[in-house]
VMD Tcl script that builds the backbone (N, CA, C; Angstrom):
set m [mol new atoms 204]
animate dup $m
set s [atomselect $m all]
$s set {name element resname resid chain x y z} {
  {N N UNK 1 A -20.001 -11.984 -24.940}
  {CA C UNK 1 A -19.221 -13.042 -24.932}
  {C C UNK 1 A -18.884 -13.439 -23.589}
  {N N UNK 2 A -19.537 -14.922 -23.463}
  {CA C UNK 2 A -18.947 -15.442 -22.630}
  {C C UNK 2 A -18.178 -16.321 -23.134}
  {N N UNK 3 A -16.408 -16.121 -22.355}
  {CA C UNK 3 A -15.069 -17.082 -21.906}
  {C C UNK 3 A -15.522 -18.228 -21.549}
  {N N UNK 4 A -15.977 -18.724 -22.196}
  {CA C UNK 4 A -16.473 -20.579 -21.396}
  {C C UNK 4 A -16.729 -21.478 -22.299}
  {N N UNK 5 A -16.214 -22.665 -22.308}
  {CA C UNK 5 A -16.235 -23.773 -23.205}
  {C C UNK 5 A -15.113 -23.576 -24.261}
  {N N UNK 6 A -15.635 -23.315 -25.763}
  {CA C UNK 6 A -14.871 -23.200 -26.292}
  {C C UNK 6 A -14.179 -21.672 -26.639}
  {N N UNK 7 A -14.000 -20.629 -25.916}
  {CA C UNK 7 A -13.984 -19.461 -26.075}
  {C C UNK 7 A -13.137 -19.396 -24.028}
  {N N UNK 8 A -12.869 -19.997 -23.600}
  {CA C UNK 8 A -12.262 -20.072 -22.324}
  {C C UNK 8 A -10.728 -19.484 -22.241}
  {N N UNK 9 A -10.122 -19.576 -23.403}
  {CA C UNK 9 A -8.829 -20.032 -23.198}
  {C C UNK 9 A -8.462 -18.115 -24.738}
  {N N UNK 10 A -9.425 -17.878 -25.061}
  {CA C UNK 10 A -9.327 -16.401 -25.582}
  {C C UNK 10 A -9.304 -15.490 -24.371}
  {N N UNK 11 A -8.441 -13.961 -24.928}
  {CA C UNK 11 A -8.086 -13.497 -24.212}
  {C C UNK 11 A -8.498 -12.181 -24.670}
  {N N UNK 12 A -8.939 -12.045 -25.969}
  {CA C UNK 12 A -9.986 -10.585 -26.731}
  {C C UNK 12 A -11.536 -10.674 -27.026}
  {N N UNK 13 A -12.149 -9.922 -26.738}
  {CA C UNK 13 A -13.650 -10.090 -27.700}
  {C C UNK 13 A -12.942 -10.392 -29.056}
  {N N UNK 14 A -14.833 -11.677 -29.584}
  {CA C UNK 14 A -14.059 -11.523 -31.087}
  {C C UNK 14 A -15.303 -10.237 -31.838}
  {N N UNK 15 A -15.569 -9.496 -31.117}
  {CA C UNK 15 A -16.349 -8.056 -32.119}
  {C C UNK 15 A -15.382 -7.378 -31.929}
  {N N UNK 16 A -15.110 -6.910 -30.527}
  {CA C UNK 16 A -14.708 -5.459 -30.907}
  {C C UNK 16 A -13.174 -6.170 -30.711}
  {N N UNK 17 A -12.408 -6.416 -30.315}
  {CA C UNK 17 A -10.833 -7.520 -30.244}
  {C C UNK 17 A -11.005 -6.283 -28.622}
  {N N UNK 18 A -11.551 -6.029 -28.108}
  {CA C UNK 18 A -10.887 -5.298 -26.708}
  {C C UNK 18 A -10.727 -6.511 -25.508}
  {N N UNK 19 A -9.862 -6.128 -24.511}
  {CA C UNK 19 A -9.019 -6.843 -23.898}
  {C C UNK 19 A -10.118 -7.720 -22.771}
  {N N UNK 20 A -10.258 -9.212 -22.478}
  {CA C UNK 20 A -11.228 -9.430 -22.075}
  {C C UNK 20 A -10.720 -9.017 -20.292}
  {N N UNK 21 A -9.684 -8.791 -20.022}
  {CA C UNK 21 A -9.237 -8.305 -18.604}
  {C C UNK 21 A -9.385 -6.833 -18.184}
  {N N UNK 22 A -9.001 -5.951 -17.352}
  {CA C UNK 22 A -9.231 -5.009 -16.931}
  {C C UNK 22 A -7.716 -4.834 -16.579}
  {N N UNK 23 A -7.721 -3.728 -16.677}
  {CA C UNK 23 A -6.347 -2.168 -16.922}
  {C C UNK 23 A -6.331 -2.553 -15.584}
  {N N UNK 24 A -6.433 -2.179 -14.403}
  {CA C UNK 24 A -6.609 -1.725 -12.908}
  {C C UNK 24 A -5.917 -2.676 -12.306}
  {N N UNK 25 A -4.971 -2.467 -11.916}
  {CA C UNK 25 A -4.134 -3.480 -10.794}
  {C C UNK 25 A -3.010 -2.624 -10.134}
  {N N UNK 26 A -2.351 -3.085 -9.227}
  {CA C UNK 26 A -0.947 -1.997 -7.924}
  {C C UNK 26 A 0.102 -2.891 -8.437}
  {N N UNK 27 A 0.865 -1.873 -8.854}
  {CA C UNK 27 A 2.195 -2.415 -10.125}
  {C C UNK 27 A 2.981 -2.604 -8.910}
  {N N UNK 28 A 2.837 -2.064 -7.685}
  {CA C UNK 28 A 3.736 -2.989 -6.259}
  {C C UNK 28 A 3.299 -4.078 -6.401}
  {N N UNK 29 A 1.978 -4.763 -6.189}
  {CA C UNK 29 A 2.122 -6.332 -6.213}
  {C C UNK 29 A 2.383 -7.529 -7.182}
  {N N UNK 30 A 1.009 -7.935 -7.600}
  {CA C UNK 30 A 1.425 -8.497 -8.953}
  {C C UNK 30 A 1.215 -8.066 -10.364}
  {N N UNK 31 A 2.085 -7.825 -11.022}
  {CA C UNK 31 A 1.233 -7.064 -12.294}
  {C C UNK 31 A 0.861 -7.970 -13.074}
  {N N UNK 32 A 1.359 -9.139 -13.096}
  {CA C UNK 32 A 0.685 -10.680 -14.107}
  {C C UNK 32 A -0.682 -11.350 -13.218}
  {N N UNK 33 A -1.419 -10.446 -12.451}
  {CA C UNK 33 A -2.556 -10.992 -11.979}
  {C C UNK 33 A -3.177 -10.711 -12.929}
  {N N UNK 34 A -4.110 -11.881 -13.415}
  {CA C UNK 34 A -5.456 -11.337 -14.189}
  {C C UNK 34 A -6.625 -10.953 -13.836}
  {N N UNK 35 A -7.170 -9.835 -14.018}
  {CA C UNK 35 A -8.284 -9.016 -13.151}
  {C C UNK 35 A -9.458 -9.303 -14.229}
  {N N UNK 36 A -10.528 -9.729 -13.918}
  {CA C UNK 36 A -11.843 -9.693 -15.793}
  {C C UNK 36 A -12.428 -8.462 -15.475}
  {N N UNK 37 A -12.518 -8.190 -16.611}
  {CA C UNK 37 A -12.896 -6.229 -16.989}
  {C C UNK 37 A -14.853 -6.533 -16.109}
  {N N UNK 38 A -15.165 -7.810 -16.661}
  {CA C UNK 38 A -16.827 -7.716 -16.123}
  {C C UNK 38 A -16.999 -9.628 -15.460}
  {N N UNK 39 A -17.877 -9.730 -14.426}
  {CA C UNK 39 A -18.242 -11.029 -14.046}
  {C C UNK 39 A -19.835 -11.024 -14.336}
  {N N UNK 40 A -19.656 -12.223 -14.574}
  {CA C UNK 40 A -21.505 -12.780 -14.630}
  {C C UNK 40 A -21.933 -13.701 -13.837}
  {N N UNK 41 A -22.771 -12.823 -12.957}
  {CA C UNK 41 A -22.909 -13.513 -11.544}
  {C C UNK 41 A -24.897 -13.753 -12.328}
  {N N UNK 42 A -24.588 -15.061 -11.827}
  {CA C UNK 42 A -26.040 -16.305 -12.494}
  {C C UNK 42 A -26.962 -16.738 -10.545}
  {N N UNK 43 A -27.945 -16.389 -10.579}
  {CA C UNK 43 A -28.705 -16.968 -9.452}
  {C C UNK 43 A -29.960 -17.619 -9.794}
  {N N UNK 44 A -30.077 -19.225 -9.916}
  {CA C UNK 44 A -31.057 -20.363 -10.264}
  {C C UNK 44 A -32.178 -19.086 -9.871}
  {N N UNK 45 A -33.441 -19.118 -10.603}
  {CA C UNK 45 A -34.848 -18.839 -9.723}
  {C C UNK 45 A -36.079 -19.731 -9.468}
  {N N UNK 46 A -35.613 -20.858 -10.157}
  {CA C UNK 46 A -36.747 -21.847 -9.758}
  {C C UNK 46 A -36.435 -22.660 -8.764}
  {N N UNK 47 A -35.146 -22.616 -7.967}
  {CA C UNK 47 A -35.493 -23.552 -7.033}
  {C C UNK 47 A -35.435 -22.751 -6.136}
  {N N UNK 48 A -34.997 -21.421 -5.702}
  {CA C UNK 48 A -35.870 -20.217 -4.424}
  {C C UNK 48 A -36.931 -20.572 -4.767}
  {N N UNK 49 A -37.792 -20.610 -6.018}
  {CA C UNK 49 A -39.408 -20.337 -5.698}
  {C C UNK 49 A -39.649 -22.015 -5.388}
  {N N UNK 50 A -39.109 -23.231 -5.604}
  {CA C UNK 50 A -39.200 -23.910 -4.844}
  {C C UNK 50 A -39.224 -23.816 -3.566}
  {N N UNK 51 A -38.071 -23.756 -2.964}
  {CA C UNK 51 A -38.523 -23.437 -1.604}
  {C C UNK 51 A -38.921 -22.362 -1.220}
  {N N UNK 52 A -39.463 -21.378 -1.784}
  {CA C UNK 52 A -40.751 -20.870 -1.470}
  {C C UNK 52 A -41.584 -21.058 -1.027}
  {N N UNK 53 A -42.544 -22.351 -2.341}
  {CA C UNK 53 A -43.720 -22.336 -2.548}
  {C C UNK 53 A -43.998 -24.104 -1.048}
  {N N UNK 54 A -42.912 -24.680 -0.407}
  {CA C UNK 54 A -42.787 -25.592 0.465}
  {C C UNK 54 A -43.673 -25.391 1.963}
  {N N UNK 55 A -43.353 -24.293 2.165}
  {CA C UNK 55 A -43.827 -23.477 3.409}
  {C C UNK 55 A -45.590 -23.313 3.196}
  {N N UNK 56 A -46.335 -23.157 4.006}
  {CA C UNK 56 A -47.566 -23.396 3.539}
  {C C UNK 56 A -47.941 -22.050 3.542}
  {N N UNK 57 A -47.717 -21.343 4.652}
  {CA C UNK 57 A -48.251 -20.702 5.337}
  {C C UNK 57 A -48.019 -19.207 4.444}
  {N N UNK 58 A -46.695 -19.051 2.950}
  {CA C UNK 58 A -45.740 -18.331 2.327}
  {C C UNK 58 A -46.823 -18.957 1.090}
  {N N UNK 59 A -46.741 -19.693 0.646}
  {CA C UNK 59 A -47.079 -20.442 -0.239}
  {C C UNK 59 A -48.454 -19.163 -0.546}
  {N N UNK 60 A -49.443 -18.837 0.772}
  {CA C UNK 60 A -50.949 -18.491 0.518}
  {C C UNK 60 A -50.691 -17.203 0.634}
  {N N UNK 61 A -49.659 -16.492 0.873}
  {CA C UNK 61 A -49.332 -14.864 0.866}
  {C C UNK 61 A -48.939 -14.508 -0.242}
  {N N UNK 62 A -48.337 -15.825 -0.630}
  {CA C UNK 62 A -47.747 -15.097 -2.122}
  {C C UNK 62 A -48.918 -15.547 -3.417}
  {N N UNK 63 A -50.126 -16.145 -2.738}
  {CA C UNK 63 A -51.143 -16.603 -4.439}
  {C C UNK 63 A -52.454 -15.548 -3.631}
  {N N UNK 64 A -52.207 -14.557 -3.052}
  {CA C UNK 64 A -53.218 -14.092 -1.876}
  {C C UNK 64 A -54.152 -13.584 -3.568}
  {N N UNK 65 A -53.374 -12.754 -4.699}
  {CA C UNK 65 A -54.241 -12.123 -5.723}
  {C C UNK 65 A -54.874 -13.013 -6.453}
  {N N UNK 66 A -54.480 -14.546 -6.645}
  {CA C UNK 66 A -55.440 -15.159 -7.422}
  {C C UNK 66 A -56.331 -15.826 -6.957}
  {N N UNK 67 A -56.543 -15.741 -5.922}
  {CA C UNK 67 A -57.936 -16.107 -4.790}
  {C C UNK 67 A -58.889 -14.981 -4.645}
  {N N UNK 68 A -58.733 -13.847 -4.836}
  {CA C UNK 68 A -59.540 -12.753 -5.035}
  {C C UNK 68 A -60.081 -11.912 -5.564}
}
mol reanalyze $m
mol bondsrecalc $m
mol representation Tube
mol addrep $m
């Protein structure tokens, strides 16, 4: 479940009811700070491949199997 758009304000998972936030934290610091239990990282592949194929030498090196 992604906590995004209509689910951005929710604090619990809709299927199992577990918390969105991690229980780990330092009681000496600010206990009210919320640390996410999991973080989704997204790295778009298409722009990276486009940049790699812009260089002719790199493009030839990445297409070697096609020409043999």
